[in-house]
TORNU-733226 format. One record per residue (C-alpha): residue in one letter; z negated, y, x negated. Coordinates in steps of 0.02 Angstrom, whole numbers, m for minus. Example, Ala and Ser with C-alpha at 12.3 -4.5 7.8 and 13.67 -1.06 7.14 Angstrom:
# residues 2
+------+--------+--------+--------+
! milo !     pz !     py !     px !
+------+--------+--------+--------+
!    a !   m390 !   m225 !   m615 !
!    s !   m357 !    m53 !   m684 !
+------+--------+--------+--------+
This chain:
# residues 309
+------+--------+--------+--------+
! milo !     pz !     py !     px !
+------+--------+--------+--------+
!    x !    196 !  m3207 !  m5687 !
!    x !    273 !  m3136 !  m5530 !
!    x !    268 !  m2953 !  m5484 !
!    x !     85 !  m2915 !  m5448 !
!    x !    133 !  m2812 !  m5296 !
!    x !    211 !  m2967 !  m5216 !
!    x !     53 !  m3065 !  m5181 !
!    x !    109 !  m3188 !  m5048 !
!    x !    125 !  m3328 !  m5177 !
!    x !    m58 !  m3318 !  m5223 !
!    x !   m168 !  m3461 !  m5164 !
!    x !   m293 !  m3340 !  m5088 !
!    x !   m157 !  m3255 !  m4984 !
!    x !    m80 !  m3410 !  m4909 !
!    x !   m102 !  m3465 !  m4728 !
!    x !   m227 !  m3604 !  m4694 !
!    x !   m145 !  m3740 !  m4587 !
!    x !   m316 !  m3794 !  m4522 !
!    x !   m349 !  m3628 !  m4435 !
!    x !   m182 !  m3584 !  m4356 !
!    x !   m265 !  m3583 !  m4184 !
!    x !   m420 !  m3488 !  m4242 !
!    x !   m414 !  m3367 !  m4095 !
!    x !   m410 !  m3512 !  m3971 !
!    x !   m562 !  m3609 !  m4032 !
!    x !   m725 !  m3622 !  m3940 !
!    x !   m876 !  m3550 !  m4030 !
!    x !   m933 !  m3724 !  m4080 !
!    x !   m761 !  m3773 !  m4143 !
!    x !   m754 !  m3609 !  m4239 !
!    x !   m920 !  m3645 !  m4326 !
!    x !   m871 !  m3825 !  m4363 !
!    x !   m707 !  m3767 !  m4443 !
!    x !   m796 !  m3639 !  m4551 !
!    x !   m925 !  m3767 !  m4605 !
!    x !   m790 !  m3891 !  m4651 !
!    x !   m692 !  m3763 !  m4751 !
!    x !   m848 !  m3699 !  m4839 !
!    x !   m873 !  m3871 !  m4917 !
!    x !   m722 !  m3829 !  m5025 !
!    x !   m818 !  m3687 !  m5107 !
!    x !   m948 !  m3809 !  m5176 !
!    x !   m811 !  m3928 !  m5233 !
!    x !   m720 !  m3785 !  m5321 !
!    x !   m876 !  m3739 !  m5420 !
!    x !   m902 !  m3922 !  m5470 !
!    x !   m725 !  m3929 !  m5542 !
!    x !   m763 !  m3776 !  m5649 !
!    x !   m925 !  m3847 !  m5720 !
!    x !   m865 !  m3855 !  m5900 !
!    x !   m810 !  m3673 !  m5900 !
!    x !   m972 !  m3620 !  m5816 !
!    x !  m1075 !  m3713 !  m5947 !
!    x !   m977 !  m3631 !  m6087 !
!    x !  m1005 !  m3461 !  m6007 !
!    x !  m1193 !  m3491 !  m6002 !
!    x !  m1196 !  m3546 !  m6184 !
!    x !  m1093 !  m3398 !  m6246 !
!    x !  m1185 !  m3269 !  m6142 !
!    x !  m1358 !  m3332 !  m6190 !
!    x !  m1312 !  m3327 !  m6373 !
!    x !  m1251 !  m3147 !  m6361 !
!    x !  m1401 !  m3088 !  m6260 !
!    x !  m1518 !  m3176 !  m6380 !
!    x !  m1451 !  m3063 !  m6517 !
!    x !  m1463 !  m2900 !  m6421 !
!    x !  m1310 !  m2905 !  m6311 !
!    x !  m1292 !  m2864 !  m6127 !
!    x !  m1205 !  m2950 !  m5981 !
!    x !  m1085 !  m2853 !  m5869 !
!    x !  m1001 !  m2905 !  m5707 !
!    x !   m843 !  m2807 !  m5663 !
!    x !   m756 !  m2813 !  m5495 !
!    x !   m694 !  m2723 !  m5341 !
!    x !   m729 !  m2748 !  m5157 !
!    x !   m822 !  m2908 !  m5117 !
!    x !   m808 !  m2970 !  m5297 !
!    x !   m885 !  m2810 !  m5362 !
!    x !  m1025 !  m2813 !  m5234 !
!    x !  m1069 !  m2992 !  m5279 !
!    x !  m1079 !  m2944 !  m5462 !
!    x !  m1191 !  m2795 !  m5425 !
!    x !  m1301 !  m2904 !  m5314 !
!    x !  m1325 !  m3036 !  m5449 !
!    x !  m1364 !  m2904 !  m5580 !
!    x !  m1488 !  m2815 !  m5465 !
!    x !  m1585 !  m2975 !  m5434 !
!    x !  m1618 !  m3012 !  m5618 !
!    x !  m1758 !  m2884 !  m5648 !
!    x !  m1872 !  m2943 !  m5507 !
!    x !  m1836 !  m3127 !  m5537 !
!    x !  m1842 !  m3130 !  m5727 !
!    x !  m1925 !  m2963 !  m5770 !
!    x !  m1773 !  m2909 !  m5869 !
!    x !  m1738 !  m2725 !  m5907 !
!    x !  m1606 !  m2655 !  m5788 !
!    x !  m1484 !  m2628 !  m5931 !
!    x !  m1481 !  m2812 !  m5984 !
!    x !  m1373 !  m2871 !  m5837 !
!    x !  m1265 !  m2738 !  m5754 !
!    x !  m1139 !  m2735 !  m5614 !
!    x !   m986 !  m2622 !  m5623 !
!    x !   m891 !  m2596 !  m5460 !
!    x !   m732 !  m2496 !  m5434 !
!    x !   m781 !  m2337 !  m5345 !
!    x !   m960 !  m2339 !  m5408 !
!    x !  m1118 !  m2352 !  m5303 !
!    x !  m1034 !  m2282 !  m5148 !
!    x !   m918 !  m2432 !  m5141 !
!    x !  m1067 !  m2546 !  m5108 !
!    x !  m1084 !  m2484 !  m4930 !
!    x !   m914 !  m2408 !  m4892 !
!    x !   m742 !  m2481 !  m4922 !
!    x !   m651 !  m2400 !  m5068 !
!    x !   m528 !  m2539 !  m5106 !
!    x !   m392 !  m2415 !  m5155 !
!    x !   m489 !  m2379 !  m5314 !
!    x !   m464 !  m2557 !  m5375 !
!    x !   m283 !  m2514 !  m5419 !
!    x !   m334 !  m2400 !  m5563 !
!    x !   m339 !  m2501 !  m5723 !
!    x !   m383 !  m2343 !  m5819 !
!    x !   m546 !  m2332 !  m5720 !
!    x !   m592 !  m2506 !  m5780 !
!    x !   m556 !  m2455 !  m5959 !
!    x !   m661 !  m2298 !  m5937 !
!    x !   m808 !  m2398 !  m5868 !
!    x !   m809 !  m2504 !  m6025 !
!    x !   m802 !  m2352 !  m6138 !
!    x !   m938 !  m2263 !  m6039 !
!    x !  m1058 !  m2409 !  m6064 !
!    x !  m1015 !  m2418 !  m6249 !
!    x !   m975 !  m2604 !  m6244 !
!    x !   m986 !  m2688 !  m6414 !
!    x !   m953 !  m2859 !  m6490 !
!    x !  m1129 !  m2911 !  m6438 !
!    x !  m1092 !  m2891 !  m6254 !
!    x !  m1019 !  m3010 !  m6124 !
!    x !   m901 !  m2945 !  m5989 !
!    x !   m863 !  m3053 !  m5838 !
!    x !   m715 !  m2995 !  m5734 !
!    x !   m718 !  m3054 !  m5553 !
!    x !   m563 !  m3048 !  m5443 !
!    x !   m531 !  m3177 !  m5307 !
!    x !   m343 !  m3152 !  m5307 !
!    x !   m340 !  m3128 !  m5495 !
!    x !   m234 !  m2971 !  m5497 !
!    x !   m355 !  m2825 !  m5478 !
!    x !   m299 !  m2690 !  m5604 !
!    x !   m475 !  m2618 !  m5619 !
!    x !   m538 !  m2787 !  m5681 !
!    x !   m391 !  m2817 !  m5797 !
!    x !   m411 !  m2644 !  m5872 !
!    x !   m596 !  m2675 !  m5903 !
!    x !   m567 !  m2845 !  m5982 !
!    x !   m428 !  m2779 !  m6095 !
!    x !   m540 !  m2637 !  m6154 !
!    x !   m687 !  m2755 !  m6180 !
!    x !   m581 !  m2876 !  m6281 !
!    x !   m520 !  m2735 !  m6392 !
!    x !   m702 !  m2693 !  m6428 !
!    x !   m739 !  m2872 !  m6478 !
!    x !   m844 !  m2918 !  m6326 !
!    x !   m847 !  m3094 !  m6256 !
!    x !   m734 !  m3093 !  m6103 !
!    x !   m746 !  m3208 !  m5951 !
!    x !   m626 !  m3214 !  m5803 !
!    x !   m672 !  m3279 !  m5629 !
!    x !   m531 !  m3298 !  m5504 !
!    x !   m486 !  m3409 !  m5356 !
!    x !   m304 !  m3435 !  m5400 !
!    x !   m231 !  m3561 !  m5524 !
!    x !   m186 !  m3509 !  m5701 !
!    x !      2 !  m3524 !  m5670 !
!    x !    m10 !  m3389 !  m5537 !
!    x !   m110 !  m3265 !  m5641 !
!    x !   m123 !  m3283 !  m5830 !
!    x !   m245 !  m3189 !  m5940 !
!    x !   m309 !  m3190 !  m6118 !
!    x !   m498 !  m3212 !  m6114 !
!    x !   m630 !  m3317 !  m6200 !
!    x !   m674 !  m3420 !  m6045 !
!    x !   m561 !  m3435 !  m5893 !
!    x !   m651 !  m3493 !  m5735 !
!    x !   m544 !  m3540 !  m5585 !
!    x !   m630 !  m3574 !  m5419 !
!    x !   m490 !  m3649 !  m5315 !
!    x !   m555 !  m3638 !  m5138 !
!    x !   m384 !  m3635 !  m5056 !
!    x !   m318 !  m3524 !  m4914 !
!    x !   m450 !  m3437 !  m4811 !
!    x !   m488 !  m3478 !  m4628 !
!    x !   m442 !  m3297 !  m4593 !
!    x !   m286 !  m3277 !  m4699 !
!    x !   m317 !  m3168 !  m4851 !
!    x !   m501 !  m3132 !  m4813 !
!    x !   m572 !  m3178 !  m4983 !
!    x !   m747 !  m3124 !  m4933 !
!    x !   m756 !  m3298 !  m4855 !
!    x !   m735 !  m3458 !  m4958 !
!    x !   m685 !  m3365 !  m5115 !
!    x !   m837 !  m3252 !  m5099 !
!    x !   m951 !  m3400 !  m5067 !
!    x !   m887 !  m3493 !  m5221 !
!    x !   m905 !  m3336 !  m5326 !
!    x !  m1086 !  m3312 !  m5270 !
!    x !  m1124 !  m3493 !  m5314 !
!    x !  m1046 !  m3471 !  m5486 !
!    x !  m1142 !  m3311 !  m5521 !
!    x !  m1304 !  m3395 !  m5467 !
!    x !  m1271 !  m3531 !  m5594 !
!    x !  m1222 !  m3412 !  m5734 !
!    x !  m1366 !  m3289 !  m5722 !
!    x !  m1499 !  m3421 !  m5691 !
!    x !  m1431 !  m3530 !  m5831 !
!    x !  m1430 !  m3385 !  m5954 !
!    x !  m1609 !  m3338 !  m5910 !
!    x !  m1666 !  m3519 !  m5930 !
!    x !  m1586 !  m3523 !  m6102 !
!    x !  m1674 !  m3360 !  m6145 !
!    x !  m1844 !  m3437 !  m6105 !
!    x !  m1871 !  m3345 !  m5941 !
!    x !  m1914 !  m3508 !  m5854 !
!    x !  m2045 !  m3642 !  m5886 !
!    x !  m1999 !  m3806 !  m5803 !
!    x !  m1924 !  m3737 !  m5644 !
!    x !  m2047 !  m3593 !  m5623 !
!    x !  m2001 !  m3410 !  m5642 !
!    x !  m2140 !  m3371 !  m5765 !
!    x !  m2067 !  m3198 !  m5801 !
!    x !  m2072 !  m3146 !  m5618 !
!    x !  m2107 !  m2961 !  m5595 !
!    x !  m2269 !  m2946 !  m5494 !
!    x !  m2217 !  m2793 !  m5395 !
!    x !  m2257 !  m2835 !  m5213 !
!    x !  m2363 !  m2951 !  m5107 !
!    x !  m2233 !  m3089 !  m5100 !
!    x !  m2209 !  m3093 !  m5287 !
!    x !  m2396 !  m3079 !  m5318 !
!    x !  m2423 !  m3230 !  m5207 !
!    x !  m2286 !  m3325 !  m5301 !
!    x !  m2365 !  m3283 !  m5467 !
!    x !  m2535 !  m3345 !  m5410 !
!    x !  m2461 !  m3506 !  m5342 !
!    x !  m2371 !  m3538 !  m5507 !
!    x !  m2533 !  m3512 !  m5603 !
!    x !  m2635 !  m3620 !  m5485 !
!    x !  m2507 !  m3760 !  m5481 !
!    x !  m2484 !  m3769 !  m5669 !
!    x !  m2665 !  m3743 !  m5722 !
!    x !  m2766 !  m3817 !  m5579 !
!    x !  m2864 !  m3655 !  m5564 !
!    x !  m2924 !  m3591 !  m5396 !
!    x !  m2831 !  m3444 !  m5324 !
!    x !  m2976 !  m3329 !  m5368 !
!    x !  m2982 !  m3388 !  m5548 !
!    x !  m2792 !  m3377 !  m5560 !
!    x !  m2800 !  m3197 !  m5500 !
!    x !  m2928 !  m3153 !  m5634 !
!    x !  m2819 !  m3234 !  m5766 !
!    x !  m2666 !  m3141 !  m5703 !
!    x !  m2758 !  m2975 !  m5712 !
!    x !  m2818 !  m3013 !  m5890 !
!    x !  m2639 !  m3047 !  m5943 !
!    x !  m2575 !  m2882 !  m5875 !
!    x !  m2493 !  m2973 !  m5728 !
!    x !  m2377 !  m3073 !  m5840 !
!    x !  m2375 !  m3254 !  m5783 !
!    x !  m2303 !  m3319 !  m5945 !
!    x !  m2439 !  m3237 !  m6049 !
!    x !  m2573 !  m3293 !  m5926 !
!    x !  m2518 !  m3474 !  m5947 !
!    x !  m2517 !  m3459 !  m6135 !
!    x !  m2691 !  m3382 !  m6135 !
!    x !  m2758 !  m3520 !  m6024 !
!    x !  m2680 !  m3664 !  m6120 !
!    x !  m2717 !  m3599 !  m6295 !
!    x !  m2876 !  m3498 !  m6272 !
!    x !  m2791 !  m3348 !  m6353 !
!    x !  m2832 !  m3171 !  m6300 !
!    x !  m2700 !  m3055 !  m6229 !
!    x !  m2651 !  m2969 !  m6392 !
!    x !  m2637 !  m3130 !  m6492 !
!    x !  m2539 !  m3211 !  m6352 !
!    x !  m2418 !  m3064 !  m6352 !
!    x !  m2393 !  m3084 !  m6539 !
!    x !  m2360 !  m3270 !  m6525 !
!    x !  m2233 !  m3247 !  m6386 !
!    x !  m2146 !  m3111 !  m6486 !
!    x !  m2132 !  m3229 !  m6634 !
!    x !  m2043 !  m3355 !  m6524 !
!    x !  m1925 !  m3237 !  m6430 !
!    x !  m2039 !  m3242 !  m6277 !
!    x !  m2010 !  m3429 !  m6254 !
!    x !  m2169 !  m3503 !  m6181 !
!    x !  m2129 !  m3684 !  m6222 !
!    x !  m2087 !  m3641 !  m6402 !
!    x !  m2248 !  m3540 !  m6420 !
!    x !  m2352 !  m3684 !  m6353 !
!    x !  m2267 !  m3810 !  m6467 !
!    x !  m2299 !  m3698 !  m6617 !
!    x !  m2483 !  m3689 !  m6571 !
!    x !  m2490 !  m3878 !  m6554 !
!    x !  m2417 !  m3901 !  m6728 !
!    x !  m2554 !  m3791 !  m6797 !
!    x !  m2681 !  m3905 !  m6711 !
!    x !  m2751 !  m3762 !  m6609 !
!    x !  m2727 !  m3856 !  m6444 !
!    x !  m2708 !  m4039 !  m6401 !
+------+--------+--------+--------+
């Protein structure tokens, strides 16, 4: 691998021949160019589908046995990881510690540039030690250009502790090599604005993280069909969504669905189980616990017992 300080060879740092006259385009031409280039982000994710599927499988297995999922990054990559982690509790009612984002510079770096801190590999190592990463955990390092020392330090430390390690980068393996369990390369090509990896690279990364976190939660039984049955009912929007899920799946009126939701302690999954099996709240809780909170598995178990048709 070339000297990491000489980054001009990296795919993400190269000049895009399609945007050489970027400053001379009309607004419409500018938008059309961006839209055309953004298609490459979707194509890049499609080409990494096998690695993404393996990541989901590995992560779900670890979390199923008590592990946690960590995203590690700096700058845009770090912010995307923090964003994805922050959206898991309201969407899937997960505890905040289950999926966590680690960004170089800490919380302050979310709203103010602190890109100089990404050069400290020892800070990445320290972040892993601070969170007491173990062999049950999964650590996903995100770095568009593939070279961020903070991320490499974190992944090295995580690997030494036996954690499952995943690498997401937007440069080919021959430009940046790394020893991890799953190596995901999202090859979006040179940016419209040369070197600005918050653009196509960031878009592809967001798409990949959407797939990973949602896929893991589906495998963990947080979804029934395509409904977020573990949604946290914490505001009017989410309350409305919960009621619509209940009404759609049970045929109940909105008023009846609301009563059922209240009886369940505002847990959509439990409300559905209670409605379909006739079980009371406590017995429904017990049944879900027996099946790792998987609604479909709990229903199937009840069917086998002949308790419901």
